[in-house]
C-alpha positions as a printed Julia matrix, in Angstrom:
299×3 Matrix{Float64}:
   0.0   -0.02    0.02
   1.45   3.37   -1.0
   1.9    6.14    1.56
  -0.77   8.31   -0.12
  -3.46   5.66    0.26
  -3.34   5.82    4.05
  -2.21   9.4     4.4
  -5.4   11.03    3.09
  -7.81   9.25    5.47
  -5.54  10.2     8.4
  -5.49  13.82    7.3
  -9.28  13.82    6.95
  -9.72  12.5    10.49
  -7.24  15.06   11.81
  -9.19  17.78   10.05
 -12.38  16.79   11.89
 -10.51  16.59   15.22
  -9.05  20.07   14.91
 -12.32  21.54   13.62
 -11.45  21.84    9.95
 -13.85  20.64    7.31
 -12.68  17.76    5.17
 -14.83  19.06    2.31
 -13.49  21.58   -0.17
 -15.0   25.01   -0.43
 -17.22  25.3    -3.54
 -15.14  26.45   -6.5
 -15.78  29.91   -7.96
 -17.94  29.61  -11.03
 -16.87  31.14  -14.32
 -18.64  34.24  -15.59
 -20.47  32.18  -18.21
 -21.69  29.71  -15.55
 -22.76  32.55  -13.27
 -24.83  34.08  -16.11
 -26.4   30.72  -16.9
 -27.38  30.2   -13.25
 -28.71  33.75  -13.02
 -30.89  33.34  -16.09
 -32.18  30.1   -14.54
 -33.24  32.04  -11.46
 -35.11  34.59  -13.61
 -36.78  31.96  -15.73
 -37.86  30.06  -12.59
 -39.33  33.25  -11.04
 -41.12  34.75  -14.06
 -41.8   31.64  -16.11
 -40.77  30.89  -19.67
 -44.07  32.32  -20.96
 -42.94  35.77  -19.84
 -39.72  35.56  -21.81
 -39.17  38.18  -24.55
 -36.39  36.66  -26.64
 -36.0   39.72  -28.88
 -35.33  42.08  -25.99
 -33.73  39.43  -23.74
 -35.98  40.15  -20.77
 -38.96  38.82  -18.77
 -42.21  40.7   -18.69
 -43.96  41.54  -15.41
 -47.55  40.52  -14.88
 -48.54  43.89  -13.5
 -50.75  46.85  -14.37
 -49.8   49.66  -16.71
 -47.22  50.74  -17.5
 -45.62  47.42  -18.64
 -42.1   46.47  -17.56
 -39.66  43.88  -18.87
 -36.78  42.8   -16.51
 -33.34  42.1   -17.9
 -30.3   40.6   -16.13
 -28.13  43.43  -14.93
 -25.69  42.02  -12.36
 -24.66  38.61  -10.98
 -22.15  37.83   -8.23
 -21.0   34.82   -6.29
 -20.17  35.22   -2.56
 -19.69  32.94    0.41
 -22.15  33.1     3.29
 -22.05  30.77    6.31
 -19.73  28.41    4.46
 -21.8   28.03    1.34
 -21.69  29.58   -2.12
 -24.52  32.02   -2.71
 -25.56  33.57   -6.05
 -26.81  37.16   -5.99
 -28.8   38.29   -9.02
 -30.01  41.78   -9.9
 -32.35  42.59  -12.78
 -33.54  45.99  -14.04
 -36.22  47.05  -16.53
 -35.72  47.77  -20.2
 -36.39  51.41  -20.97
 -35.7   53.63  -23.92
 -37.33  55.79  -26.57
 -36.3   53.24  -29.19
 -38.64  50.67  -27.54
 -42.13  52.28  -27.64
 -43.68  49.64  -25.35
 -41.13  50.54  -22.66
 -40.97  54.29  -22.83
 -41.96  56.04  -19.61
 -43.14  59.4   -18.28
 -41.23  61.38  -15.7
 -43.48  60.13  -12.86
 -42.97  56.45  -13.79
 -40.53  54.67  -11.5
 -38.05  52.09  -12.75
 -38.12  48.49  -11.63
 -35.48  46.37   -9.92
 -35.58  42.69   -8.99
 -33.23  40.96   -6.56
 -32.61  37.29   -5.9
 -30.31  35.09   -3.84
 -29.86  31.35   -4.39
 -27.57  28.58   -3.27
 -24.94  27.23   -5.68
 -24.59  23.52   -5.04
 -21.14  21.92   -4.58
 -21.43  20.43   -8.09
 -22.01  23.95   -9.54
 -25.76  23.46  -10.15
 -28.45  25.88   -9.02
 -29.8   25.11   -5.52
 -32.59  26.55   -3.49
 -33.69  30.18   -3.91
 -33.12  31.83   -0.57
 -34.8   35.17   -1.22
 -36.62  36.96   -4.0
 -38.03  40.4    -4.67
 -39.44  40.51   -8.2
 -40.76  44.04   -8.57
 -39.4   46.94   -6.5
 -39.94  50.53   -7.65
 -37.11  53.05   -7.66
 -36.13  56.18   -9.59
 -38.03  58.16  -12.23
 -38.46  58.3   -16.0
 -38.59  54.52  -15.96
 -34.94  54.34  -14.77
 -34.21  52.67  -11.45
 -30.61  53.93  -11.22
 -29.56  50.36  -10.37
 -27.82  49.16  -13.55
 -24.38  49.97  -12.11
 -25.18  48.62   -8.6
 -22.41  47.05   -6.61
 -22.71  44.13   -4.17
 -21.3   45.14   -0.79
 -20.69  43.08    2.32
 -22.82  44.39    5.2
 -21.92  41.79    7.83
 -20.26  38.51    8.53
 -22.91  36.73    6.49
 -24.9   39.58    4.9
 -24.62  41.24    1.5
 -26.6   44.05   -0.14
 -26.9   45.69   -3.53
 -25.86  49.35   -3.26
 -26.96  52.02   -5.74
 -28.17  55.61   -5.8
 -31.71  56.29   -7.03
 -34.04  59.25   -7.21
 -34.87  62.03   -9.63
 -35.26  65.74  -10.3
 -38.54  67.53   -9.62
 -38.91  71.21  -10.58
 -35.15  71.61  -10.45
 -34.79  69.96   -7.04
 -32.58  66.89   -6.91
 -33.64  64.17   -4.53
 -31.49  61.0    -4.49
 -30.97  58.31   -1.9
 -28.5   55.5    -1.16
 -30.26  52.17   -1.54
 -28.97  49.03    0.24
 -31.09  46.04   -0.82
 -30.25  43.35    1.7
 -31.61  39.85    2.07
 -34.04  39.66    4.98
 -35.65  36.22    5.43
 -36.96  35.11    2.06
 -37.2   38.63    0.65
 -35.1   41.79    0.12
 -35.5   45.11    1.9
 -33.88  48.5     1.63
 -31.97  49.0     4.89
 -30.74  52.53    4.08
 -32.44  55.81    4.91
 -29.29  57.81    4.01
 -29.73  60.53    1.39
 -27.28  61.14   -1.43
 -28.79  64.63   -1.95
 -31.66  65.84    0.22
 -34.55  68.01   -0.88
 -33.82  70.52    1.86
 -30.08  70.68    1.27
 -29.05  71.06   -2.35
 -25.58  72.31   -1.4
 -24.19  68.98   -0.18
 -23.86  65.34   -1.15
 -23.5   62.31    1.1
 -21.34  59.33    0.25
 -21.07  56.05    2.15
 -18.51  53.33    2.72
 -18.88  50.06    4.62
 -16.36  49.62    7.4
 -15.26  45.93    7.4
 -12.45  46.36    9.94
 -14.15  43.88   12.31
 -15.24  41.01   10.1
 -16.91  39.16   12.98
 -19.73  41.7    13.33
 -23.24  40.65   12.37
 -23.72  44.1    10.76
 -20.84  46.38    9.85
 -20.85  50.12   10.53
 -21.13  52.55    7.59
 -19.03  55.65    7.24
 -21.06  58.55    5.82
 -19.27  61.57    4.52
 -20.85  64.93    3.76
 -19.2   67.17    1.15
 -20.01  70.29   -0.79
 -21.67  69.48   -4.09
 -19.43  70.14   -7.07
 -21.81  72.48   -8.93
 -22.85  74.58   -5.93
 -22.14  78.3    -6.64
 -20.98  79.51   -3.22
 -18.54  82.35   -2.57
 -15.62  81.37   -0.35
 -17.1   77.89    0.12
 -14.92  74.85    0.93
 -13.43  73.01   -2.01
 -15.42  69.95   -3.11
 -12.85  67.46   -1.75
 -12.99  68.98    1.73
 -15.04  66.97    4.21
 -17.81  69.01    5.8
 -18.94  66.3     8.22
 -18.55  62.63    8.82
 -20.43  60.01   10.85
 -20.08  56.31   11.53
 -23.57  54.82   11.74
 -24.82  51.36   12.65
 -28.34  50.0    11.95
 -31.24  50.71   14.24
 -31.95  48.0    16.79
 -35.66  48.37   15.95
 -35.83  47.98   12.16
 -32.16  47.33   11.15
 -32.13  50.46    8.96
 -29.07  52.73    8.69
 -29.8   56.39    9.34
 -27.99  59.65    9.94
 -28.13  60.96   13.55
 -31.19  63.05   14.3
 -28.99  66.12   14.89
 -27.02  65.67   11.64
 -28.18  69.13   10.46
 -26.66  70.73   13.55
 -23.17  72.04   12.68
 -22.11  71.6    16.33
 -22.77  67.86   16.03
 -21.49  67.43   12.47
 -18.88  64.81   13.34
 -19.72  61.79   15.43
 -20.46  58.09   15.71
 -24.03  56.93   15.79
 -25.21  53.52   16.94
 -28.83  54.57   16.6
 -30.43  57.91   15.83
 -30.14  58.93   19.46
 -26.62  57.7    20.27
 -23.36  59.12   19.09
 -19.84  59.82   20.39
 -18.29  63.16   21.01
 -15.88  64.78   18.54
 -13.13  64.48   21.14
 -13.56  60.69   21.21
 -13.45  60.53   17.45
 -10.19  62.54   17.29
  -8.54  60.22   19.76
  -9.3   57.27   17.48
  -6.73  56.11   14.96
  -9.12  54.17   12.75
 -12.77  54.2    11.87
 -13.0   50.61   13.12
 -11.76  51.79   16.51
 -14.43  54.46   16.5
 -17.19  51.92   15.73
 -15.99  49.6    18.5
 -15.84  52.52   20.94
 -19.42  53.4    19.98
 -20.62  49.92   20.81
 -18.82  49.95   24.19
 -20.23  53.35   25.05
 -23.84  52.14   24.92
């Protein structure tokens, strides 16, 4: 008997003893395989009868106006030791397609799905589905360039900015479509540009410095909008204010602090809308991760 024939069983037993899995992690699927799996998810959800081969989309069984959802993004991630497929679809819209041309008041459509990828690379159970969510205006959801972000140790969300312009007023919001149970929900109430403040924009970044957290903090930065005509105003790259926010313990939604409009409280760390650290505490911190941990300890 060769050494290899008895060595592998021994190593497998040792792996179990020390807490390591003897099974290999699922291989990363190729882009073509991911697209094939994603199309399988859409076909399963909408049905082959809803397929429009010419436009490469699936029609919605809804009232007017009609929508047809097309694959926009697909990603593979690992959650709780298993491979999970995240799929995002958005509606076809354009003046060159009369059936899918929209008025200013018509929102766009976005659909989000999560499904297991089996160890053999086949499509497993669908974990969550949201087939018709309304965002944006002019039939555009703003989600075609969405990015999948990690929101926690085993949580991901699609991030994009959506909104519109009404009578010259820009209103846009950060959307974080996260899997909750067997559906998806927007867990962000953070504006990108607010109706009552056209002079500033808000950007966000997920802080993954502590990968063990169930939900990661989000760093929100407020800056002067590029096209704001203001004499002696700060340059666009200068930070006006910054917060580190964590989701509400009530509804798991990320929000700015209630006193975010108060210049005296423009820098801080918020665990919930009513809790945030002092500016002195923030300045003592070396990293945003340290600030977030300090916020949790201060509650």
